[in-house]
C-alpha positions as CSV (number, residue, x, y, z in Angstrom):
1,X,0.0,0.0,0.0
2,X,2.9,2.4,0.8
3,X,4.4,1.7,-2.6
4,X,1.1,2.4,-4.4
5,X,0.8,5.7,-2.5
6,X,4.4,6.7,-3.3
7,X,4.0,6.0,-7.0
8,X,0.7,7.8,-7.1
9,X,2.1,10.8,-5.3
10,X,5.1,10.9,-7.6
11,X,2.9,10.7,-10.7
12,X,0.6,13.5,-9.4
13,X,3.5,15.7,-8.5
14,X,5.1,15.3,-11.9
15,X,1.9,15.6,-13.9
16,X,0.2,18.4,-12.2
17,X,3.1,20.4,-10.7
18,X,5.9,19.5,-13.0
19,X,8.2,18.6,-10.1
20,X,9.5,15.5,-8.6
21,X,12.1,14.2,-6.2
22,X,14.9,11.8,-7.0
23,X,14.8,10.4,-3.5
24,X,11.1,9.6,-4.0
25,X,11.8,7.6,-7.2
26,X,14.6,5.8,-5.5
27,X,12.5,5.0,-2.5
28,X,10.1,3.2,-4.8
29,X,12.9,0.9,-6.0
30,X,14.0,0.4,-2.4
31,X,10.5,-0.8,-1.6
32,X,9.8,-2.9,-4.7
33,X,13.0,-4.9,-4.5
34,X,12.3,-6.6,-1.2
35,X,8.7,-7.2,-2.2
36,X,9.8,-9.0,-5.4
37,X,12.8,-10.9,-3.7
38,X,10.8,-12.1,-0.7
39,X,7.6,-12.5,-2.7
40,X,9.1,-15.3,-4.9
41,X,9.7,-17.4,-1.8
42,X,6.2,-16.6,-0.4
43,X,4.6,-17.6,-3.8
44,X,6.4,-20.9,-3.6
45,X,5.3,-21.4,0.0
46,X,1.7,-20.7,-1.0
47,X,1.8,-23.0,-4.0
48,X,1.3,-20.1,-6.4
49,X,4.5,-20.7,-8.5
50,X,4.2,-20.7,-12.2
51,X,3.6,-24.0,-13.9
52,X,1.7,-25.3,-16.9
53,X,-1.4,-26.6,-15.1
54,X,-3.0,-27.7,-18.3
55,X,-0.5,-30.6,-18.5
56,X,0.4,-30.9,-14.9
57,X,-3.2,-31.7,-13.7
58,X,-3.4,-34.6,-16.2
59,X,-0.2,-36.3,-14.9
60,X,-0.4,-39.2,-12.4
61,X,0.4,-38.4,-8.8
62,X,3.8,-40.0,-8.9
63,X,5.0,-38.0,-11.9
64,X,3.6,-34.8,-10.3
65,X,5.6,-35.5,-7.1
66,X,8.7,-36.2,-9.1
67,X,8.3,-32.9,-11.0
68,X,7.9,-31.0,-7.8
69,X,10.9,-32.6,-6.1
70,X,13.1,-32.2,-9.2
71,X,11.9,-28.6,-9.7
72,X,12.4,-27.7,-6.0
73,X,16.0,-29.1,-6.0
74,X,16.9,-27.3,-9.2
75,X,15.4,-24.1,-8.0
76,X,17.3,-24.5,-4.7
77,X,20.6,-24.8,-6.7
78,X,19.8,-21.8,-8.8
79,X,18.9,-19.7,-5.8
80,X,22.1,-20.6,-4.0
81,X,24.1,-19.9,-7.1
82,X,22.6,-16.5,-7.6
83,X,23.1,-15.7,-3.9
84,X,26.8,-16.7,-4.2
85,X,27.3,-14.7,-7.4
86,X,25.8,-11.6,-5.8
87,X,28.0,-11.7,-2.6
88,X,31.1,-10.0,-4.1
89,X,28.9,-7.3,-5.6
90,X,27.3,-6.7,-2.2
91,X,30.7,-6.8,-0.4
92,X,32.2,-4.2,-2.8
93,X,29.2,-2.0,-2.4
94,X,29.3,-2.2,1.4
95,X,33.0,-1.6,1.5
96,X,32.5,1.7,-0.5
97,X,29.4,2.6,1.6
98,X,27.8,3.0,-1.8
99,X,24.9,5.5,-2.0
100,X,23.0,7.0,-4.9
101,X,25.0,8.6,-7.6
102,X,22.2,11.1,-8.2
103,X,22.2,14.4,-6.3
104,X,19.4,14.2,-3.7
105,X,19.3,10.4,-3.9
106,X,19.2,8.0,-1.0
107,X,22.3,6.8,0.8
108,X,23.1,3.1,1.7
109,X,22.5,1.6,-1.7
110,X,24.4,-1.4,-0.4
111,X,21.5,-2.1,2.0
112,X,19.2,-2.5,-1.0
113,X,21.7,-4.8,-2.7
114,X,21.8,-6.9,0.5
115,X,18.3,-8.1,-0.3
116,X,19.5,-9.9,-3.4
117,X,21.5,-12.7,-1.7
118,X,19.1,-12.8,1.2
119,X,16.1,-13.1,-1.1
120,X,17.7,-15.9,-3.1
121,X,18.9,-17.8,0.1
122,X,15.3,-17.7,1.3
123,X,14.1,-19.0,-2.1
124,X,16.6,-21.8,-1.8
125,X,15.4,-22.7,1.7
126,X,11.8,-22.6,0.6
127,X,12.6,-24.7,-2.5
128,X,14.2,-27.3,-0.3
129,X,11.2,-27.4,2.0
130,X,9.0,-27.6,-1.1
131,X,11.0,-30.6,-2.5
132,X,11.0,-32.4,0.9
133,X,7.2,-31.8,1.4
134,X,6.5,-33.3,-2.0
135,X,9.2,-36.0,-1.7
136,X,7.7,-37.3,1.5
137,X,4.1,-36.7,0.2
138,X,3.3,-34.4,3.1
139,X,0.1,-32.4,2.8
140,X,0.6,-28.7,2.1
141,X,-0.1,-26.3,5.0
142,X,-3.7,-25.6,5.6
143,X,-5.1,-28.7,3.9
């Protein structure tokens, strides 16, 4: 909701009053990044991940479980790999105390970059939980 209000306010200020603030635009990115990075783990947790349901629903239970386990383990590997690749970038940014290159921008750009490895580690953990849940044929939460 905060993000929607910020974007709306920015659009109104730019459209009606021909003025805007760089820090306001950057704050929007600072808010959307954790939403997207944590949202991908939450979507997997809720079973809302993208799959081709037209085919998936017709598969036998054993094949569906195998797909979920294999997909979960592959996604775990991808999540850990991306987290690993992003660490040097984060460490460099933190060491420089990187902020916005724009005048009037927000400081601590490294804090925003820290969400990248954190988000992908959370995705890897959720993927492992997903693979284990389907591998042991446990019922999803709430069912």
